[in-house]
LOKOL-289022 format. One record per atom (N, C-alpha, C, O, CB): x, y, z; residue in three letters. Coordinates in steps of 0.02 Angstrom, whole numbers, padded with zeros to 5 digits, always signed. Glycine has a CB too. Layout:
<recs>
XYZALA/...
</recs>
This chain:
<recs>
-00759-00038+00504MET/-00755-00018+00436MET/-00782-00078+00406MET/-00753-00132+00414MET/-00682+00003+00410MET/-00840-00074+00367LYS/-00854-00130+00322LYS/-00829-00127+00250LYS/-00832-00072+00222LYS/-00924-00137+00318LYS/-00805-00177+00218ARG/-00763-00169+00154ARG/-00759-00241+00136ARG/-00745-00286+00176ARG/-00687-00132+00163ARG/-00774-00248+00067ARG/-00750-00316+00033ARG/-00682-00309+00001ARG/-00668-00262-00036ARG/-00800-00340-00024ARG/-00641-00357+00018THR/-00566-00372-00002THR/-00545-00434-00027THR/-00591-00474-00019THR/-00526-00365+00051THR/-00507-00455-00049ILE/-00481-00528-00051ILE/-00460-00555+00006ILE/-00448-00521+00056ILE/-00428-00538-00094ILE/-00455-00616+00003VAL/-00411-00644+00054VAL/-00349-00636+00070VAL/-00312-00666+00030VAL/-00410-00692+00051VAL/-00323-00610+00110ILE/-00240-00599+00115ILE/-00216-00662+00144ILE/-00162-00683+00121ILE/-00214-00533+00167ILE/-00243-00696+00188GLY/-00195-00747+00241GLY/-00213-00815+00209GLY/-00171-00856+00192GLY/-00218-00745+00337GLY/-00279-00823+00203GLY/-00303-00902+00180GLY/-00298-00951+00222GLY/-00319-01006+00205GLY/-00268-00931+00127GLY/-00269-00943+00282ILE/-00252-01000+00320ILE/-00330-01003+00370ILE/-00365-01053+00358ILE/-00168-00986+00369ILE/-00348-00971+00405SER/-00412-00984+00449SER/-00434-00920+00450SER/-00404-00870+00429SER/-00403-01014+00525SER/-00497-00924+00479ARG/-00547-00851+00494ARG/-00501-00814+00549ARG/-00500-00753+00546ARG/-00641-00870+00533ARG/-00474-00836+00584GLU/-00432-00791+00640GLU/-00381-00755+00611GLU/-00373-00695+00621GLU/-00397-00832+00698GLU/-00335-00800+00564TYR/-00286-00770+00526TYR/-00300-00717+00484TYR/-00265-00666+00484TYR/-00259-00811+00493TYR/-00351-00725+00444GLU/-00384-00674+00405GLU/-00404-00612+00427GLU/-00395-00556+00403GLU/-00433-00697+00382GLU/-00441-00635+00491HIS/-00473-00573+00534HIS/-00415-00522+00554HIS/-00419-00461+00551HIS/-00512-00602+00609HIS/-00353-00563+00579ALA/-00291-00525+00601ALA/-00267-00478+00538ALA/-00257-00417+00543ALA/-00228-00581+00624ALA/-00262-00511+00486CYS/-00245-00473+00421CYS/-00280-00411+00398CYS/-00254-00362+00370CYS/-00253-00517+00369CYS/-00348-00420+00414GLN/-00395-00359+00391GLN/-00389-00313+00441GLN/-00392-00254+00426GLN/-00470-00374+00381GLN/-00381-00333+00508LEU/-00368-00286+00552LEU/-00313-00245+00545LEU/-00311-00187+00565LEU/-00365-00310+00606LEU/-00254-00282+00508MET/-00191-00246+00501MET/-00200-00203+00435MET/-00172-00149+00430MET/-00125-00297+00498MET/-00235-00227+00389LEU/-00250-00185+00327LEU/-00283-00119+00335LEU/-00268-00069+00302LEU/-00292-00223+00282LEU/-00339-00121+00391ASP/-00375-00069+00411ASP/-00328-00016+00441ASP/-00329+00041+00420ASP/-00426-00093+00457ASP/-00293-00032+00484ALA/-00238+00014+00526ALA/-00195+00048+00477ALA/-00186+00109+00479ALA/-00186-00031+00577ALA/-00161-00007+00416GLY/-00117+00015+00387GLY/-00150+00072+00327GLY/-00113+00113+00298GLY/-00078-00045+00365GLY/-00214+00067+00317ILE/-00255+00115+00268ILE/-00259+00189+00300ILE/-00250+00243+00272ILE/-00337+00084+00258ILE/-00277+00175+00376GLU/-00277+00237+00406GLU/-00216+00281+00415GLU/-00210+00342+00415GLU/-00302+00227+00463GLU/-00173+00230+00423TRP/-00108+00265+00427TRP/-00080+00304+00363TRP/-00044+00354+00364TRP/-00057+00214+00446TRP/-00103+00274+00314LEU/-00080+00295+00232LEU/-00119+00365+00230LEU/-00092+00414+00204LEU/-00112+00230+00158LEU/-00183+00369+00257LYS/-00224+00424+00244LYS/-00180+00490+00276LYS/-00177+00547+00253LYS/-00302+00410+00279LYS/-00146+00459+00341ALA/-00107+00516+00383ALA/-00045+00540+00351ALA/-00016+00593+00362ALA/-00086+00491+00456ALA/-00027+00491+00309HIS/+00047+00498+00282HIS/+00042+00492+00194HIS/+00077+00454+00161HIS/+00100+00427+00319HIS/-00007+00535+00168PRO/-00015+00524+00093PRO/+00049+00522+00047PRO/+00048+00495-00008PRO/-00059+00580+00067PRO/+00107+00554+00072ASP/+00164+00562+00037ASP/+00209+00501+00054ASP/+00270+00498+00043ASP/+00196+00630+00052ASP/+00176+00459+00078PHE/+00233+00408+00103PHE/+00247+00358+00051PHE/+00199+00333+00021PHE/+00213+00368+00170PHE/+00314+00339+00035SER/+00343+00292-00027SER/+00355+00234+00004SER/+00385+00232+00058SER/+00410+00315-00066SER/+00327+00174-00032PHE/+00349+00122-00011PHE/+00419+00084-00046PHE/+00429+00024-00049PHE/+00294+00088-00013PHE/+00460+00133-00068LYS/+00520+00123-00099LYS/+00578+00110-00032LYS/+00635+00089-00042LYS/+00535+00192-00151LYS/+00556+00123+00018VAL/+00594+00111+00083VAL/+00588+00046+00104VAL/+00630+00022+00142VAL/+00572+00153+00137VAL/+00535+00010+00079PHE/+00526-00069+00110PHE/+00581-00100+00069PHE/+00599-00081+00014PHE/+00442-00112+00096PHE/+00612-00160+00111LYS/+00660-00201+00080LYS/+00644-00273+00109LYS/+00611-00288+00159LYS/+00735-00175+00094LYS/+00674-00306+00068GLY/+00660-00391+00074GLY/+00713-00432+00035GLY/+00760-00406+00006GLY/+00583-00414+00039GLY/+00700-00503+00038TYR/+00739-00545+00003TYR/+00697-00581-00051TYR/+00641-00605-00043TYR/+00773-00592+00048TYR/+00739-00580-00114ALA/+00705-00619-00158ALA/+00680-00697-00139ALA/+00718-00739-00115ALA/+00747-00619-00212ALA/+00617-00707-00153ASN/+00604-00777-00142ASN/+00593-00791-00055ASN/+00584-00848-00035ASN/+00670-00820-00175ASN/+00595-00741-00016VAL/+00596-00753+00055VAL/+00534-00730+00072VAL/+00523-00672+00055VAL/+00652-00720+00095VAL/+00486-00762+00105THR/+00444-00733+00133THR/+00429-00730+00203THR/+00433-00782+00237THR/+00406-00749+00108THR/+00410-00673+00232GLY/+00406-00652+00302GLY/+00469-00618+00330GLY/+00478-00613+00391GLY/+00392-00712+00344GLY/+00511-00593+00284ILE/+00558-00545+00321ILE/+00550-00478+00267ILE/+00555-00484+00206ILE/+00647-00580+00330ILE/+00538-00424+00298VAL/+00528-00352+00268VAL/+00559-00299+00313VAL/+00542-00295+00373VAL/+00450-00335+00258VAL/+00591-00269+00293PHE/+00617-00207+00335PHE/+00620-00144+00292PHE/+00609-00145+00232PHE/+00693-00220+00366PHE/+00634-00091+00324THR/+00631-00032+00292THR/+00688+00011+00309THR/+00717-00001+00361THR/+00572-00001+00305THR/+00709+00063+00270GLU/+00770+00102+00270GLU/+00758+00169+00321GLU/+00808+00197+00343GLU/+00788+00123+00191GLU/+00701+00191+00335ASP/+00687+00245+00386ASP/+00638+00232+00436ASP/+00608+00179+00438ASP/+00667+00304+00356ASP/+00628+00285+00481ALA/+00587+00274+00536ALA/+00509+00275+00514ALA/+00466+00244+00545ALA/+00604+00328+00590ALA/+00497+00312+00459THR/+00420+00315+00442THR/+00404+00251+00415THR/+00345+00233+00419THR/+00400+00374+00389THR/+00445+00214+00388GLY/+00432+00155+00354GLY/+00424+00104+00424GLY/+00375+00067+00432GLY/+00498+00135+00294GLY/+00470+00108+00465ASP/+00467+00068+00534ASP/+00400+00081+00569ASP/+00369+00036+00598ASP/+00527+00090+00587ASP/+00377+00151+00564GLU/+00316+00176+00605GLU/+00252+00132+00563GLU/+00211+00101+00597GLU/+00306+00275+00601GLU/+00248+00132+00496LEU/+00193+00085+00460LEU/+00200+00017+00486LEU/+00155-00005+00522LEU/+00200+00081+00378LEU/+00253-00019+00473LEU/+00261-00087+00502LEU/+00235-00094+00588LEU/+00196-00136+00611LEU/+00346-00105+00494LEU/+00261-00052+00615ASP/+00238-00063+00684ASP/+00167-00054+00698ASP/+00145-00083+00748ASP/+00273-00020+00727ASP/+00121-00013+00655THR/+00063+00010+00654THR/+00022-00056+00638THR/-00025-00076+00672THR/+00058+00070+00607THR/+00050-00086+00578ILE/+00004-00145+00548ILE/+00018-00207+00600ILE/-00029-00242+00619ILE/+00029-00168+00461ILE/+00081-00218+00622ALA/+00090-00269+00666ALA/+00056-00271+00729ALA/+00039-00323+00756ALA/+00150-00272+00678ALA/+00046-00215+00752LYS/+00012-00203+00821LYS/-00056-00214+00820LYS/-00090-00229+00869LYS/+00021-00135+00848LYS/-00082-00203+00748ALA/-00158-00198+00751ALA/-00186-00277+00741ALA/-00246-00288+00733ALA/-00188-00143+00686ALA/-00144-00323+00742ALA/-00169-00400+00738ALA/-00186-00419+00807ALA/-00141-00419+00849ALA/-00111-00453+00708ALA/-00243-00435+00822GLU/-00246-00463+00896GLU/-00215-00535+00891GLU/-00224-00580+00849GLU/-00328-00466+00928GLU/-00175-00531+00950GLY/-00137-00593+00966GLY/-00067-00595+00937GLY/-00028-00642+00948GLY/-00175-00652+00942GLY/-00053-00542+00898GLY/+00010-00538+00865GLY/+00023-00557+00789GLY/-00020-00594+00766GLY/+00049-00578+00901GLY/+00066-00540+00754ALA/+00065-00560+00686ALA/+00137-00583+00662ALA/+00189-00556+00682ALA/+00038-00502+00643ALA/+00133-00635+00618SER/+00194-00657+00597SER/+00230-00604+00538SER/+00200-00557+00511SER/+00181-00732+00571SER/+00284-00620+00529GLY/+00321-00584+00470GLY/+00284-00590+00405GLY/+00273-00541+00369GLY/+00394-00613+00458GLY/+00267-00650+00392ALA/+00230-00655+00324ALA/+00164-00621+00329ALA/+00143-00595+00277ALA/+00219-00730+00301ALA/+00128-00617+00383MET/+00058-00578+00396MET/+00083-00496+00370MET/+00054-00464+00327MET/+00028-00584+00495MET/+00130-00478+00401VAL/+00159-00409+00395VAL/+00185-00406+00326VAL/+00183-00350+00301VAL/+00217-00393+00450VAL/+00205-00445+00297GLN/+00235-00434+00222GLN/+00169-00425+00171GLN/+00158-00381+00128GLN/+00286-00508+00197GLN/+00130-00482+00191ALA/+00074-00476+00134ALA/+00031-00418+00142ALA/+00009-00388+00094ALA/+00025-00539+00131ALA/+00018-00400+00210VAL/-00025-00339+00212VAL/+00019-00273+00180VAL/-00007-00231+00143VAL/-00049-00325+00294VAL/+00073-00271+00198ALA/+00118-00208+00165ALA/+00108-00206+00094ALA/+00103-00154+00061ALA/+00200-00215+00177ALA/+00105-00273+00070SER/+00114-00283-00013SER/+00043-00256-00035SER/+00041-00219-00084SER/+00128-00374-00043SER/-00014-00271-00003HIS/-00079-00256-00018HIS/-00081-00176-00011HIS/-00102-00138-00056HIS/-00132-00297+00029HIS/-00059-00155+00047LEU/-00057-00069+00048LEU/-00025-00041+00002LEU/-00048+00012-00021LEU/-00025-00037+00105LEU/+00037-00069-00024ASN/+00068-00036-00078ASN/+00032-00029-00144ASN/+00042+00019-00181ASN/+00127-00068-00089ASN/-00010-00077-00158PHE/-00050-00079-00215PHE/-00107-00028-00207PHE/-00116+00018-00247PHE/-00076-00149-00227PHE/-00144-00040-00152ILE/-00194+00010-00140ILE/-00175+00089-00137ILE/-00212+00135-00155ILE/-00224-00009-00079ILE/-00109+00095-00109HIS/-00076+00179-00107HIS/-00071+00187-00184HIS/-00095+00239-00206HIS/+00015+00193-00063HIS/-00045+00146-00225ASN/-00023+00161-00298ASN/-00083+00171-00337ASN/-00081+00209-00385ASN/+00020+00102-00331ASN/-00151+00132-00318GLN/-00198+00141-00354GLN/-00245+00199-00341GLN/-00290+00221-00376GLN/-00225+00088-00355GLN/-00219+00220-00271HIS/-00253+00294-00252HIS/-00226+00346-00289HIS/-00259+00386-00323HIS/-00243+00317-00176HIS/-00154+00346-00280GLN/-00126+00399-00320GLN/-00133+00400-00402GLN/-00119+00448-00437GLN/-00056+00400-00303GLN/-00153+00351-00419ARG/-00171+00356-00500ARG/-00240+00375-00515ARG/-00255+00396-00570ARG/-00160+00286-00538ARG/-00285+00368-00464ALA/-00348+00390-00469ALA/-00357+00469-00452ALA/-00400+00508-00474ALA/-00388+00347-00426ALA/-00308+00478-00409GLU/-00300+00555-00397GLU/-00286+00601-00459GLU/-00314+00655-00470GLU/-00241+00566-00348GLU/-00232+00567-00502ALA/-00201+00592-00551ALA/-00250+00599-00602ALA/-00253+00653-00632ALA/-00146+00555-00568ALA/-00294+00549-00618ARG/-00342+00543-00667ARG/-00389+00595-00649ARG/-00402+00635-00694ARG/-00372+00474-00673ARG/-00420+00604-00591LYS/-00469+00661-00573LYS/-00442+00727-00586LYS/-00472+00769-00619LYS/-00488+00660-00500LYS/-00388+00734-00561MET/-00345+00801-00592MET/-00334+00819-00667MET/-00321+00876-00686MET/-00274+00797-00570MET/-00338+00775-00700MET/-00334+00775-00764MET/-00406+00789-00793MET/-00414+00834-00835MET/-00304+00711-00784MET/-00450+00756-00774GLU/-00517+00766-00791GLU/-00545+00840-00769GLU/-00581+00874-00805GLU/-00557+00709-00759GLU/-00525+00856-00710GLU/-00543+00933-00686GLU/-00512+00981-00733GLU/-00542+01032-00749GLU/-00514+00951-00608GLU/-00459+00968-00753ALA/-00422+01017-00800ALA/-00445+01013-00866ALA/-00445+01066-00898ALA/-00349+01005-00803ALA/-00463+00963-00894GLN/-00498+00955-00948GLN/-00564+00995-00958GLN/-00579+01027-01008GLN/-00508+00889-00951GLN/-00601+00989-00901LYS/-00664+01018-00887LYS/-00660+01095-00882LYS/-00706+01132-00899LYS/-00690+00989-00824LYS/-00596+01117-00855ALA/-00584+01191-00861ALA/-00552+01211-00917ALA/-00523+01265-00917ALA/-00548+01216-00810ALA/-00553+01174-00967GLY/-00529+01196-01031GLY/-00461+01191-01056GLY/-00440+01217-01108GLY/-00541+01254-01034GLY/-00425+01150-01011ALA/-00349+01136-01027ALA/-00354+01098-01096ALA/-00401+01059-01102ALA/-00307+01087-00964ALA/-00321+01105-01134THR/-00295+01057-01192THR/-00246+01013-01197THR/-00234+00977-01245THR/-00281+01085-01237THR/-00208+01016-01134ALA/-00159+00973-01122ALA/-00139+00979-01042ALA/-00131+01032-01012ALA/-00102+00988-01172ALA/-00134+00918-01017VAL/-00125+00907-00948VAL/-00056+00862-00945VAL/-00052+00808-00974VAL/-00193+00869-00916VAL/-00009+00886-00912VAL/+00044+00851-00899VAL/+00051+00826-00835VAL/+00042+00865-00789VAL/+00092+00882-00914VAL/+00067+00757-00820ILE/+00066+00728-00745ILE/+00134+00689-00744ILE/+00153+00638-00773ILE/-00005+00672-00726ILE/+00158+00724-00709GLN/+00236+00686-00699GLN/+00220+00613-00664GLN/+00167+00605-00633GLN/+00296+00737-00640GLN/+00265+00564-00671ARG/+00268+00505-00649ARG/+00292+00513-00575ARG/+00342+00548-00572ARG/+00310+00464-00693ARG/+00272+00490-00518ASP/+00283+00483-00444ASP/+00348+00470-00444ASP/+00356+00413-00467ASP/+00244+00431-00406ASP/+00408+00502-00425PRO/+00472+00464-00425PRO/+00485+00415-00365PRO/+00536+00382-00358PRO/+00528+00514-00427PRO/+00430+00416-00324ASN/+00427+00369-00267ASN/+00391+00306-00290ASN/+00390+00255-00255ASN/+00391+00402-00205ASN/+00360+00312-00349ALA/+00316+00252-00360ALA/+00370+00184-00378ALA/+00428+00190-00397ALA/+00259+00271-00429ALA/+00344+00136-00369PRO/+00395+00079-00382PRO/+00398+00062-00453PRO/+00344+00068-00483PRO/+00378+00014-00344PRO/+00453+00041-00491GLU/+00465+00032-00561GLU/+00402-00024-00589GLU/+00389-00076-00560GLU/+00547+00001-00572GLU/+00375-00005-00638GLU/+00325-00047-00666GLU/+00369-00102-00716GLU/+00418-00087-00750GLU/+00267+00004-00708GLU/+00339-00162-00712PRO/+00380-00207-00751PRO/+00375-00192-00834PRO/+00324-00171-00860PRO/+00356-00282-00734PRO/+00438-00208-00872LYS/+00432-00187-00934LYS/+00382-00220-00977LYS/+00369-00280-00972LYS/+00491-00190-00960LYS/+00354-00178-01021GLY/+00304-00204-01069GLY/+00224-00191-01033GLY/+00172-00216-01053GLY/+00323-00293-01084GLY/+00233-00144-00973THR/+00164-00140-00939THR/+00134-00079-00984THR/+00166-00028-00998THR/+00167-00124-00847THR/+00065-00095-01004LYS/+00032-00036-01032LYS/-00023-00008-01001LYS/-00062-00046-00974LYS/+00012-00047-01090LYS/-00035+00059-01000HIS/-00097+00088-00971HIS/-00144+00098-01017HIS/-00198+00121-01001HIS/-00087+00147-00938HIS/
</recs>
């Protein structure tokens, strides 16, 4: 898959290549699990490289992305890729909601109510859309 993305690792080409392989594997996993919620992910404030989940599905995603790295993955790599996947997943869900709203308006709806995904992470206060 050829895609442009930001640099995740930033340490070396090999490290970055492994992160991109992990990202690709995670995207494919999310396509197969569209209702997955990143709320099961946990970590520690101001600590990089330690991430864990509260259920087997989250563990499955972590295993999938860690195994995709040729030569192994550090905890920091897994955490960085999981963070990027969370962002990508949320943006996809928002795009789907916008698409549904546009289709409803084209069909003549005068009002469309879209509920906030209860699994979506909380947004910082003061965030505007």
